[in-house]
N, C-alpha and C positions, 0 to 999 in steps of 0.2 A: 211595562213588562220588557220592552225592547232594551231600555236602558239597563235593566237588571241583567239581562242575558249578555249584553255587550260588556258590562263591568265584570261579570264572572268569567267570561272567555278571555278578556284582557288580563285579568289577575292570574288566571291559570297559565296563560302563555308566558307571562313574565316570571312566574315562579319556576318554570322549567329551564330558564336561561342560567348558564353558569355565572358565578360571580366574577367580576373583573379582577384579574390578578396582575399586578405590575410585573413586567418582564425583567428578569435578572440577567444582566449581561455577564457572560463568562470571559469576555474578551479582555477585560481589565481586572485580573485577580489582585487582591491586596498585596502590596510589595513587602517582601521579607527584608528584615534589616540585615544588610550584608556586613560581614566582618571587615574591620578596618585593615587596609593593606599598608604595610610598612616598607620603607626603602631598605636596601641592603645595609647591613650594619646595625639595624634596629631589630628589637624583638617585640613581637605583638604580645600584649598582656591585657588582662582585665584587672584594673586596680580601682578599688572603691566603686565597683559596678560601672566603670567607664572603660572603654577601649582605649589603650594607650600604646604608643610606640616608644620603647625604652632603649636607652643607650647609656653607657657609663659616663658619668660627669653631669648628667641632668639633675635639676633640682628634684627633691623628693620630700615626702611627708613621713615623719617618723611613725605616725600612727598606722601606716600601711606597710611597715617593715616586714611583717610576716608574709604579706602578699608579694612583695618584691622578691623575697627569698625563694618563693615558689618558682620564679623565673630565673634564678641564679644571680640575683643582685642583692646588695645590702645598702641600706640607707643609714650610713654610719659616718661618712666623711664630712667634716664641717669646714667651712671656709672662714676667713678672717672676720666676716660679718655675722657668723653664727648660723648660717643657712646650711642645710644638709644637701649632700649630693650622692648619687648612686655610685657605688664602687663595685 
């Protein structure tokens, strides 16, 4: 009988305890992706879902010409090797 009473009282006391919850630290929030900073003379742009620093004369991909035009550049000038450059 004593064992039964001890078991019931122990189960009742454990049932009333709050569940252990892991502590969440707010000291280190997730880092946000910062925009790329470009030197003077360059224009920051998002081309092909990537942050780029653009300047006239750089190599470019013709498939992104519409995106380059959004920032005031054209991918139209070809060199003697057939590669395109921003103009």
